[in-house]
C-alpha positions in Angstrom: 57.4 92.6 42.4 54.6 95.4 43.1 56.5 98.9 42.9 55.9 101.2 45.9 53.0 103.5 46.1 53.9 107.0 45.9 53.3 109.6 48.1 49.9 111.3 48.2 50.0 114.5 46.5 47.5 115.7 49.0 50.4 115.8 52.1 48.4 114.5 54.7 49.8 112.6 57.1 49.3 108.9 57.2 51.2 106.0 57.0 52.9 106.6 53.6 54.2 110.0 55.3 57.3 111.0 53.7 59.9 110.4 56.8 57.4 107.9 57.9 60.5 105.1 58.2 63.4 107.6 58.8 65.8 108.8 56.2 65.8 109.0 52.7 66.3 105.4 51.1 65.4 103.5 54.0 62.6 101.9 52.8 63.9 100.7 49.4 67.0 99.6 51.5 64.2 97.6 53.6 62.4 96.2 50.7 65.8 95.0 49.2 66.3 93.1 52.0 63.2 91.2 51.7 63.6 87.3 50.8 61.5 86.3 47.2 59.5 83.1 48.0 59.5 82.6 44.2 63.3 82.6 44.0 64.0 80.9 46.8 65.4 77.5 47.2 63.6 74.6 48.6 64.1 74.0 52.3 66.5 71.4 53.0 66.8 68.8 55.6 63.0 70.2 57.4 64.1 73.7 57.7 62.2 76.9 56.0 65.0 79.4 54.5 64.9 82.8 56.5 62.0 85.1 55.7 62.6 88.7 55.9 65.6 88.6 57.0 64.8 86.2 60.6 66.0 83.3 61.7 65.4 79.6 60.2 62.3 77.7 61.9 62.1 74.5 62.1 59.5 72.2 60.1 56.1 72.0 60.9 55.8 76.0 62.3 51.8 76.8 61.9 53.6 80.2 61.2 55.5 78.7 58.0 54.6 81.2 55.2 55.6 77.8 52.3 52.3 76.0 51.4 52.8 73.3 49.5 48.7 72.6 49.1 48.7 76.4 48.3 51.0 76.5 45.6 49.9 73.7 43.6 46.1 75.4 43.9 47.3 78.7 42.8 49.5 77.7 39.9 47.8 74.5 38.8 44.1 74.7 39.8 42.1 72.8 42.4 42.5 69.5 41.8 39.7 67.0 42.3 40.4 64.1 44.9 40.5 60.7 43.4 37.2 58.6 43.1 37.5 55.7 46.3 38.0 52.5 44.4 35.1 50.0 45.6 36.1 46.8 46.9 35.5 44.3 44.8 32.3 41.9 44.9 32.0 38.3 45.0 31.7 36.0 42.0 27.9 35.1 41.6 29.4 32.8 39.3 28.2 32.3 35.7 26.6 35.8 34.4 25.9 37.7 31.4 28.7 39.6 29.5 28.5 42.5 27.4 31.2 41.9 24.9 32.5 45.5 23.3 35.2 46.3 21.6 38.4 47.7 23.2 38.8 51.8 23.4 42.3 52.7 22.0 44.4 53.9 24.5 46.7 55.6 23.1 45.8 59.3 22.3 49.5 61.1 22.0 50.0 59.4 18.6 49.8 60.8 15.1 47.4 58.9 13.2 46.2 58.6 9.5 42.8 60.0 7.9 42.2 55.9 7.8 43.3 55.1 11.4 41.2 58.3 12.5 38.1 56.8 10.6 38.7 52.8 12.3 39.2 54.4 15.7 36.4 56.9 15.6 33.9 54.7 14.0 33.3 52.6 17.2 33.6 55.6 19.5 32.3 58.4 17.5 32.0 61.3 19.8 28.0 62.0 18.4 26.8 59.1 20.2 27.7 55.1 20.7 28.2 53.2 17.7 25.8 52.1 14.7 25.0 48.6 14.1 23.6 45.7 15.9 24.1 45.3 19.9 27.0 43.3 21.6 26.4 39.7 21.8 25.7 38.4 25.4 26.7 35.0 26.7 25.4 33.6 29.5 29.0 31.8 30.3 31.9 33.5 31.0 33.7 34.2 28.2 37.1 31.9 27.5 40.8 33.3 27.5 41.8 35.0 23.7 44.0 32.9 21.8 45.5 34.5 18.2 45.4 32.6 15.2 47.5 29.5 15.0 51.1 30.1 12.4 49.8 28.4 9.6 46.9 30.7 9.3 47.7 33.8 7.0 49.3 36.3 9.1 46.8 39.8 9.3 47.0 42.9 7.3 49.8 45.0 8.7 48.4 48.3 11.4 49.3 51.7 10.0 48.1 53.6 13.0 49.6 55.4 16.0 51.4 53.1 18.9 48.8 52.0 20.8 47.6 50.2 17.5 50.9 48.5 16.8 51.5 47.5 20.1 47.9 46.0 19.9 49.3 44.2 16.5 52.3 43.0 17.7 51.1 41.2 20.8 48.5 39.3 18.6 51.3 38.0 16.2 52.3 34.5 16.8 49.5 32.9 19.2 47.1 30.4 19.2 43.9 30.3 17.6 40.6 30.7 20.1 39.7 26.9 20.7 36.3 25.9 18.9 34.5 25.5 22.0 34.4 29.1 21.9 32.7 29.5 18.4 30.3 26.8 19.6 29.1 28.6 22.8 28.1 31.4 20.5 24.4 30.3 19.4 24.0 29.6 15.2 21.8 32.1 13.4 18.4 30.7 12.9 17.8 28.8 9.3 15.3 30.8 7.1 12.1 29.2 6.3 13.5 28.4 2.6 16.9 27.7 4.2 15.2 25.1 6.4 13.1 22.9 3.8 16.3 23.1 2.0 18.0 21.1 4.8 15.4 19.2 5.5 15.0 18.0 2.0 18.8 17.3 1.8 18.0 15.4 5.0 16.1 12.9 3.2 16.8 9.9 1.5 17.4 10.0 -2.4 15.3 7.0 -4.8 18.3 5.6 -5.0 18.8 5.1 -1.4 15.3 3.9 -0.8 15.6 1.5 -3.3 18.5 -0.4 -2.1 16.9 -0.4 1.2 14.1 -2.5 -0.2 15.6 -4.7 -2.2 18.4 -5.3 0.4 14.7 -6.0 2.7 13.3 -8.3 0.6 16.6 -10.7 0.2 17.0 -10.5 4.0 13.2 -11.8 4.1 13.9 -14.1 1.4 16.4 -15.6 3.1 14.9 -16.2 6.2 11.5 -17.7 4.3 14.8 -20.0 2.6 16.0 -20.7 5.9 12.9 -21.8 7.3 11.6 -24.1 4.1 14.8 -25.6 5.0 14.7 -26.4 8.3 10.7 -27.9 7.7 11.8 -29.9 5.3 15.0 -31.5 6.7 14.1 -31.6 10.1 10.2 -31.0 11.0 8.9 -33.5 8.4 11.5 -36.0 9.6 9.8 -35.4 13.0 6.1 -35.2 11.5 6.4 -38.6 10.1 8.1 -40.1 12.4 5.0 -40.0 15.0 2.9 -40.9 12.3 4.5 -43.5 11.3 4.9 -44.9 14.7 1.2 -44.4 15.8 0.1 -46.1 12.1 2.5 -49.1 13.5 0.9 -49.1 16.8 -2.5 -49.0 15.2 -1.7 -52.8 12.9 -0.5 -54.3 15.7 -3.6 -53.9 17.8 -6.0 -55.1 14.4 -3.7 -58.1 14.1 -4.3 -58.6 17.4 -7.9 -58.2 17.8 -8.3 -60.6 14.4 -8.4 -58.1 11.6 -6.0 -57.3 8.7 -6.7 -60.9 7.3 -5.0 -61.0 3.9 -6.5 -59.7 0.5 -7.6 -56.9 -0.9 -6.9 -53.4 0.9 -7.8 -50.0 0.2 -5.5 -47.2 -0.8 -3.5 -46.0 2.5 -4.4 -48.7 4.5 -1.9 -50.4 6.5 -1.2 -53.9 6.4 2.2 -55.2 6.8 5.3 -54.3 8.7 9.1 -54.3 7.1 12.1 -54.6 9.3 15.5 -54.0 8.4 18.1 -54.9 11.0 21.0 -53.7 9.3 19.8 -50.0 8.8 17.5 -50.2 12.1 14.8 -49.8 9.9 10.9 -50.7 11.1 8.2 -48.4 8.7 4.6 -50.2 8.5 3.4 -50.6 4.8 0.4 -48.9 2.9 -1.3 -49.7 0.0 -0.7 -47.4 -2.8 2.3 -45.2 -4.1 0.1 -41.8 -2.8 2.6 -38.6 -2.0 0.5 -37.1 0.7 -1.5 -39.7 1.8 0.9 -42.9 2.1 4.6 -41.3 1.3 5.3 -37.9 3.2 3.3 -39.8 6.4 6.4 -41.7 6.5 5.4 -45.2 5.5 6.0 -47.3 2.5 4.1 -47.5 -0.3 3.1 -50.9 -2.8 2.7 -50.9 -5.6 -0.9 -52.5 -6.1 -2.5 -50.3 -8.7 -3.4 -50.6 -12.8 -0.2 -51.3 -14.8 2.2 -50.7 -11.3 0.2 -53.7 -9.7 2.7 -56.4 -8.1 2.3 -59.9 -6.2 1.9 -60.2 -2.3 4.2 -61.6 0.1 1.9 -64.4 0.5 1.4 -65.2 -2.7 3.6 -68.0 -3.9 4.8 -66.6 -6.6 5.5 -63.0 -8.0 7.5 -59.5 -6.9 6.4 -58.1 -4.2 8.0 -54.0 -4.8 7.4 -51.1 -2.7 8.4 -47.6 -3.0 10.2 -45.0 -0.2 11.3 -41.7 0.4 15.2 -41.7 0.7 15.3 -38.0 2.0 12.7 -36.2 4.2 9.1 -37.5 5.4 11.1 -39.8 7.4 13.9 -41.3 5.0 13.0 -44.9 5.9 15.3 -45.4 2.4 17.5 -42.9 3.7 20.8 -45.2 3.9 19.2 -48.1 1.3 22.1 -48.0 -0.7 24.5 -49.5 1.8 22.8 -52.7 2.1 25.2 -55.8 0.9 23.8 -58.7 -0.4 22.5 -61.7 2.2 21.4 -58.5 3.7 18.3 -59.2 6.1 15.0 -57.9 5.2 11.9 -59.0 7.1 8.1 -58.4 6.1 5.7 -59.3 8.8 2.0 -59.4 8.3 -1.0 -60.9 9.9 -0.3 -64.5 9.9 3.6 -64.8 9.2 7.0 -63.3 9.0 8.6 -62.9 5.2 12.6 -63.2 5.2 14.1 -61.8 2.1 18.0 -61.6 1.5 19.4 -58.8 -0.5 21.4 -59.9 -4.0 21.3 -56.8 -6.2 21.2 -53.0 -6.7 20.7 -51.0 -9.8 22.1 -47.5 -8.4 20.3 -45.4 -11.1 17.7 -45.6 -13.4 14.9 -43.8 -15.2 11.8 -43.0 -12.9 10.0 -44.4 -15.9 11.6 -47.6 -15.9 8.7 -49.7 -14.8 10.6 -53.3 -16.1 12.2 -53.4 -12.2 9.1 -53.7 -10.6 7.9 -57.0 -13.1 7.2 -60.8 -12.0 10.5 -61.4 -13.4 12.7 -57.9 -13.0 14.5 -56.6 -15.4 18.4 -56.3 -15.2 17.8 -58.1 -11.3 20.2 -61.3 -12.1 16.7 -63.3 -11.5 15.9 -65.6 -15.1 12.7 -67.3 -13.9 9.6 -66.8 -11.8 10.0 -66.9 -8.5 9.5 -64.8 -5.1 11.2 -62.0 -4.9 11.1 -58.5 -3.1 11.9 -54.5 -5.0 13.1 -51.6 -3.2 12.9 -48.4 -5.3 13.6 -45.0 -3.9 15.0 -41.6 -5.4 18.6 -40.7 -6.2 20.6 -39.0 -6.1 19.8 -37.3 -2.4 17.4 -35.1 -1.9 16.7 -34.9 -5.4 14.0 -36.8 -7.5 16.1 -37.4 -11.1 16.7 -40.8 -10.9 15.8 -43.6 -9.0 17.5 -46.6 -6.9 16.4 -50.1 -6.8 17.6 -52.7 -4.5 16.3 -56.3 -5.4 16.1 -59.5 -3.3 14.8 -63.2 -2.7 12.7 -64.6 -0.1 14.9 -67.5 1.9 12.2 -68.2 4.6 8.4 -67.8 5.9 7.8 -68.4 9.2 4.6 -68.2 10.8 3.5 -65.8 13.7 2.5 -69.0 15.8 6.2 -70.4 15.7 7.4 -66.9 17.1 10.5 -64.3 15.3 12.7 -65.2 12.6 16.4 -65.8 13.4 17.3 -62.2 11.5 14.7 -60.6 14.1 16.0 -62.8 17.3 19.8 -62.0 16.9 
């Protein structure tokens, strides 16, 4: 409180002139009666305390001496008004977000030198943190998830309370999903790394060789399958077509009066064989040439050199023929099923010659030509006669051995008398 101003030594009259307030001590009493606003209690129930000894005044009086805002300004200085909070803008959708490290929210905790260094490095006083700029993402960041419990625990934090709270909150949470890491584009590879990656992606020589070998085997398998199909199916189709046309040709020649008995050229058809039990009707040509006769689905007559045999119209001898058992029409496929007494008819231009099957030789050497002699060896015949010999390969689908079937002529019937009994029934 300010001391009273002393009187002027000049003795001038004025407001501070001695005796202006009356008797001595009146001024001091008046001052002490004043209420000190710094020591008075706060107003209660909306009324302010008595000022200068006067009565209480109601709250809101414009002459009230107590000014809270002025009191705040006088003691704490001028305060800036809080900046207005802008209204949140509408969400424009996915946007580029700059990820920056968090700023510590604790400034009062004590810190060690290491902690101060860790806090000051990303947020130094001299300027922005050094190092690469924060990564930008074109998609909103996914929610953070701490590491799983199975992963090793993080290193202890020895900084202030804010660091310890953040470290405690991060414990026990799950790690961020893999999609968060996948959202960040991978760093481009260098030229050397790209070459190494391309070289590693190429197949090794062993893989290439095994692939080539596999393709070769597959190709060979396909070729073998095609060959088997050709041998077992297509050759029969073609041979039956050729043999059918040759049969029609022979019959047409007979109708015209050609094809008289005699010597025929190799490959020329001159007769037709009927085996009723096997439902076989096949032409007979001169010679046993494989390409010109046998592979065309016809039977070949042994009529050349040492293998020359008799003709059906001869009064004595062995009429021997050969044919395929498998493929190329396979006319003798089931000749091994014939039994003694089964008829075999040879049709020529002038007559039908009927033979009966008498015996069979299941297997013999291909060089055994004694089976086609005038009196076949092993047939059971002991004197000359009119015989028939059928030869074919055995076992099936091979040509290792020969299967021999013999027969004996039992009937000769001119064509003018009609077909024999074996073909009519």
